[in-house]
C-alpha positions in Angstrom: 17.0 5.6 -52.6 17.6 9.1 -53.9 17.9 11.6 -51.1 15.8 14.8 -51.2 17.7 18.1 -51.9 18.8 19.9 -48.8 16.8 23.1 -48.1 19.0 26.1 -48.5 20.0 27.9 -45.3 18.8 31.4 -44.6 22.3 32.7 -45.3 22.3 31.0 -48.7 18.9 32.5 -49.5 20.2 35.9 -48.5 23.2 35.6 -50.8 20.8 34.8 -53.6 18.7 37.9 -53.1 17.7 40.1 -56.1 19.3 43.5 -55.7 19.4 45.0 -59.2 16.7 46.1 -61.6 18.1 43.8 -64.3 18.0 40.7 -62.1 14.4 41.6 -61.0 13.3 42.0 -64.7 14.3 38.4 -65.2 11.6 37.4 -62.7 8.7 39.8 -63.1 7.6 42.0 -66.0 9.1 45.4 -65.2 11.2 47.9 -67.1 14.6 48.0 -65.3 15.4 51.4 -66.8 12.4 52.9 -65.1 13.3 51.7 -61.6 17.1 52.1 -61.8 16.9 55.7 -60.7 14.9 54.5 -57.7 17.3 51.8 -56.6 20.2 54.3 -57.1 18.7 56.3 -54.2 16.8 53.6 -52.3 18.4 50.1 -52.4 16.5 47.0 -53.3 16.8 43.6 -51.8 14.3 40.8 -52.2 15.4 37.3 -51.0 14.2 34.3 -53.0 11.7 33.1 -50.3 9.8 36.4 -50.3 10.1 37.0 -54.0 8.5 33.6 -54.7 5.7 34.5 -52.3 5.3 37.9 -53.9 5.0 36.5 -57.4 2.5 34.0 -56.2 0.4 36.4 -54.2 0.6 39.3 -56.6 0.2 43.0 -56.0 -0.4 43.2 -52.3 3.1 41.6 -51.7 4.9 42.8 -54.8 4.0 46.4 -54.1 5.7 46.2 -50.7 9.1 45.3 -52.2 9.3 46.3 -55.9 10.7 49.8 -56.4 8.3 52.3 -57.8 9.1 55.5 -59.7 6.7 57.3 -57.4 9.2 57.0 -54.6 11.1 59.8 -56.3 8.0 62.0 -56.9 7.1 62.5 -53.2 7.0 66.2 -52.4 5.4 65.8 -48.9 7.5 63.3 -47.0 10.6 63.9 -44.9 13.9 62.1 -44.6 13.5 61.7 -40.8 9.8 62.2 -40.0 10.1 60.9 -36.5 13.1 63.1 -35.6 15.1 60.0 -34.6 18.4 61.7 -35.4 17.5 64.8 -33.5 16.7 62.7 -30.4 19.9 60.7 -30.6 22.3 61.3 -27.7 24.8 58.8 -29.1 24.9 57.0 -32.4 22.3 54.2 -32.8 20.3 55.4 -29.8 17.0 57.3 -30.1 15.6 58.6 -26.8 12.2 60.2 -27.4 10.2 58.9 -24.5 11.3 59.4 -20.9 11.5 55.7 -20.0 12.5 53.9 -23.3 15.0 54.0 -26.1 15.3 52.7 -29.6 18.6 50.9 -30.1 19.5 50.2 -33.7 22.0 47.4 -33.9 21.9 46.5 -37.6 21.8 48.6 -40.8 20.5 45.9 -43.2 17.4 43.7 -43.7 16.5 40.5 -45.6 14.0 42.6 -47.6 14.0 46.3 -48.2 10.4 47.4 -47.8 9.5 50.3 -50.0 7.5 52.0 -47.2 10.3 51.8 -44.6 10.5 54.6 -42.0 14.3 54.5 -42.2 14.6 54.6 -46.0 17.3 57.3 -45.4 19.7 54.9 -43.9 18.7 51.2 -44.1 20.9 49.4 -46.7 22.7 52.6 -47.5 25.4 53.1 -44.9 28.1 51.1 -43.2 27.4 48.4 -40.7 26.8 49.2 -37.0 30.2 49.0 -35.3 31.1 47.3 -32.1 32.1 50.7 -30.7 28.7 52.1 -31.5 27.0 49.1 -29.7 29.3 49.6 -26.7 28.5 53.3 -26.7 24.8 52.6 -26.9 24.9 50.1 -24.0 27.0 52.5 -22.0 24.4 55.3 -22.5 21.6 53.0 -21.4 23.6 51.9 -18.3 24.3 55.5 -17.4 20.6 56.6 -17.8 18.5 55.1 -14.9 15.3 56.5 -16.4 15.5 53.9 -19.2 13.3 50.9 -18.3 12.5 49.7 -21.8 14.8 49.0 -24.7 13.6 48.3 -28.3 16.4 46.6 -30.2 15.8 47.3 -33.9 17.6 48.2 -37.0 17.6 47.4 -40.0 16.7 43.9 -38.7 18.6 42.7 -35.6 18.1 39.1 -36.8 20.6 39.8 -39.6 23.2 39.5 -36.9 24.7 36.2 -35.9 23.3 34.3 -33.0 26.4 35.0 -31.1 26.4 38.7 -31.7 22.7 39.0 -30.9 23.2 37.1 -27.6 26.1 39.3 -26.7 24.0 42.4 -27.1 20.9 41.1 -25.3 22.8 39.6 -22.4 24.5 43.0 -21.7 21.2 44.7 -21.8 19.7 42.1 -19.4 22.5 42.7 -16.9 21.5 46.4 -16.5 19.5 46.6 -13.3 17.1 49.3 -14.4 16.2 47.8 -17.8 13.0 46.0 -17.1 11.8 45.3 -20.6 13.7 44.2 -23.7 11.9 44.3 -27.0 13.1 43.0 -30.4 11.7 44.3 -33.6 12.1 42.0 -36.6 10.4 41.2 -39.9 12.3 37.9 -40.3 9.5 35.5 -39.4 7.6 37.1 -42.3 10.2 37.7 -45.0 12.8 35.0 -44.3 11.3 32.6 -41.7 14.2 30.1 -42.1 16.3 32.6 -40.1 14.4 31.4 -37.0 16.4 28.3 -36.5 16.3 26.0 -33.5 19.7 27.4 -32.5 18.4 31.0 -32.6 15.3 29.9 -30.5 17.7 28.3 -28.0 19.7 31.5 -27.8 16.7 33.8 -27.3 15.3 31.4 -24.6 18.2 32.5 -22.4 17.0 36.1 -22.4 13.8 36.4 -20.3 11.5 38.2 -20.4 11.8 39.0 -24.1 9.1 40.7 -26.2 9.3 40.3 -30.0 7.5 42.6 -32.3 7.0 40.9 -35.7 5.7 42.6 -38.9 3.0 41.1 -41.1 0.9 43.2 -43.4 -1.2 40.8 -45.4 -2.8 37.4 -44.9 -0.8 36.0 -47.8 2.3 36.4 -45.7 1.0 33.9 -43.1 2.6 30.9 -44.7 3.3 27.5 -43.0 7.0 28.5 -42.8 6.1 31.8 -41.1 3.8 30.0 -38.7 6.7 27.6 -37.8 9.0 30.5 -37.2 6.6 32.3 -34.9 5.9 29.0 -33.1 9.6 28.5 -32.4 9.9 32.0 -30.9 6.8 31.4 -28.8 8.0 28.1 -27.6 11.3 29.8 -26.6 9.3 31.9 -24.2 9.1 35.1 -26.2 5.9 37.1 -26.2 4.9 38.0 -29.8 3.1 41.1 -30.9 2.6 42.2 -34.5 2.9 45.7 -36.0 1.0 46.2 -39.3 1.5 49.2 -41.5 -1.7 50.5 -43.2 -0.8 50.6 -46.9 -2.9 51.9 -49.7 -3.6 49.1 -52.3 -2.1 46.5 -50.0 -4.2 46.1 -46.9 -6.5 49.1 -46.7 -9.6 46.9 -46.5 -11.4 45.7 -43.4 -11.9 42.1 -44.7 -8.2 41.8 -45.6 -7.1 43.1 -42.2 -9.7 40.9 -40.4 -8.2 37.9 -42.1 -4.7 39.0 -41.1 -5.5 39.7 -37.5 -7.4 36.4 -37.1 -4.6 34.5 -38.8 -2.1 36.0 -36.4 -3.9 34.8 -33.4 -3.9 31.3 -34.8 -0.1 31.3 -34.8 0.2 32.9 -31.3 0.9 36.4 -32.4 -1.2 39.2 -30.8 -2.0 42.1 -33.2 -0.5 45.1 -31.4 -0.3 48.2 -33.7 -2.0 49.2 -36.9 0.3 52.0 -37.9 -0.7 54.9 -40.1 2.1 55.1 -42.7 4.8 57.5 -41.5 5.5 60.7 -43.4 8.7 59.3 -44.8 10.0 60.7 -48.1 9.4 58.3 -50.9 6.3 56.6 -49.4 3.5 59.1 -50.0 1.9 56.7 -52.6 1.4 54.2 -49.8 -0.4 56.5 -47.4 -4.2 56.3 -46.9 -6.2 59.0 -45.3 -6.7 58.7 -41.5 -10.5 58.6 -42.3 -9.9 55.4 -44.1 -8.1 53.9 -41.2 -10.8 55.0 -38.8 -13.5 53.5 -41.0 -11.7 50.2 -41.1 -11.4 50.0 -37.3 -15.0 50.9 -37.0 -16.0 48.0 -39.3 -13.7 45.6 -37.4 -14.9 46.4 -33.9 -17.7 44.0 -32.8 -17.0 41.7 -35.7 -13.7 40.3 -34.6 -12.6 39.4 -31.1 -11.0 42.1 -29.1 -7.8 40.1 -29.0 -7.5 40.6 -32.7 -8.0 44.4 -32.6 -4.7 46.3 -32.6 -4.3 49.9 -31.6 -4.6 52.2 -34.6 -1.9 54.9 -34.1 -0.1 57.7 -35.9 3.5 58.4 -35.1 3.5 62.2 -35.2 5.9 64.0 -37.5 8.7 65.8 -35.7 9.1 63.3 -32.9 5.8 63.9 -31.1 5.3 60.2 -30.4 2.4 57.8 -31.1 -1.2 59.0 -30.7 -4.1 56.5 -30.7 -6.8 57.0 -33.3 -10.3 55.7 -32.3 -13.6 56.0 -34.2 -16.2 58.3 -32.6 -18.2 56.1 -30.2 -18.7 58.9 -27.8 -21.6 61.0 -29.1 -22.5 63.6 -26.5 -23.3 64.4 -22.9 -26.9 64.9 -21.6 -27.5 66.2 -18.0 -24.3 64.4 -16.9 -25.0 61.2 -18.7 -22.8 60.0 -21.6 -24.4 58.9 -24.8 -22.5 56.4 -26.9 -23.1 54.5 -30.1 -22.2 50.8 -30.3 -20.6 48.9 -33.2 -24.0 48.6 -34.9 -24.8 52.3 -34.7 -27.4 52.1 -31.9 -27.3 54.7 -29.2 -26.9 53.8 -25.5 -26.9 55.9 -22.3 -24.4 55.5 -19.6 -25.7 57.3 -16.5 -23.6 59.4 -14.2 -23.1 58.2 -10.6 -25.9 59.1 -8.2 -25.2 62.5 -6.6 -22.6 63.6 -9.1 -22.6 67.1 -10.6 -24.3 67.3 -14.0 
C-alpha cells in the first residue's frame, strides 16, 4: 500500500516562502518591476500555506500580503505612529501605560502584512539578541509598577519552543507580573506552527492570554480552527484583534461572519482596530465614520460576545481610545434619552430625589 506524502513542517513551509517579486509573479498576475521598489523598502514574505489561501480567496486576502505601489505614495503616515521608540527605556521594551509593557522578542513573521504597524522594523533589522531579552526582563523585574507584559514582535512564535519557554518562564517568575499576553498571527497565517509540542510548552505557563489576529472569514480554515483549539486546550485564553481594512473587511456582513466564526473556534473578538497612522498604509485606512457605522449595524444583530471594542490607537503614543456609535441622544429634566439598535428612543429616568 502506497503511503500518503508527509505534510511539510512549519519550518519547511517557512523556508519555501515567496520573498521576491519575481517569485510572486510566478504565482499571481503581477508586474514584478512595479512592486520591486516597494519590496526594496518594505520586505515581502508569504509562506505557501497563506499564499494558497490568498489565491483561492482573492482580493480580501491577497491585498493584505501583496506589495502595492501605493505603499510608497503615502504622504500622511508616520514611521512610528504610536511613539514606541520614544517610550522605550531599554531596547525591545515599550512602556506607554503605567502598569503594562510591550516586549518585542522577535523581529520577523511568517507573513509580512502590508498594513503592519511596525513596517519600519519588522523583517528589516537584525534578530533580537539574548542580551536584549535579558535587558528587557531585567527592566520588568526592576519596575514593580508593571503588572502586565505583552510579548510580541515580529511574531514570538517564530522562536523555537525552547527559546519561547525560556522567556515566558522568566517572566512568570517575576512576582509583580500578574498577566502575560502573547500576540501572534501564526494560527491564522501558518497554523501548522501550533504543534502538540508547542501546546505542551505553553500549558506550563499559566495563566496565559493569547491575542490572535484574523481579519476575514476566509482565514477561518479547518487548519486555523485546529491551531486555536490546541491553544485553548492548553489552557490559554484566546482573544482576537482585527484591523479594519478598506477593501478587505470594511463591511458589516463580512465582520459579522468573522466574529461569529471566531466564537465557534473558541476565540473571543477583542479589538476592532482602526488602522494605525503607519507610513505606507494610508490606502488601507477607512474613515472612523465607516467603522462607527459598521459597529452600529452589528449591535443588536450579533451576540454581545461577538462584538469587539472598536478603538483607535492615538498617534503620538496617546494610547487606545474606544469609539462607540451615538446611542446617548440628550438629557431631559435629569432623565437620559437613548436610542436602541433599531433607532427607537427610550427614556432612562433619574433616581428619585436626584438633582435635575
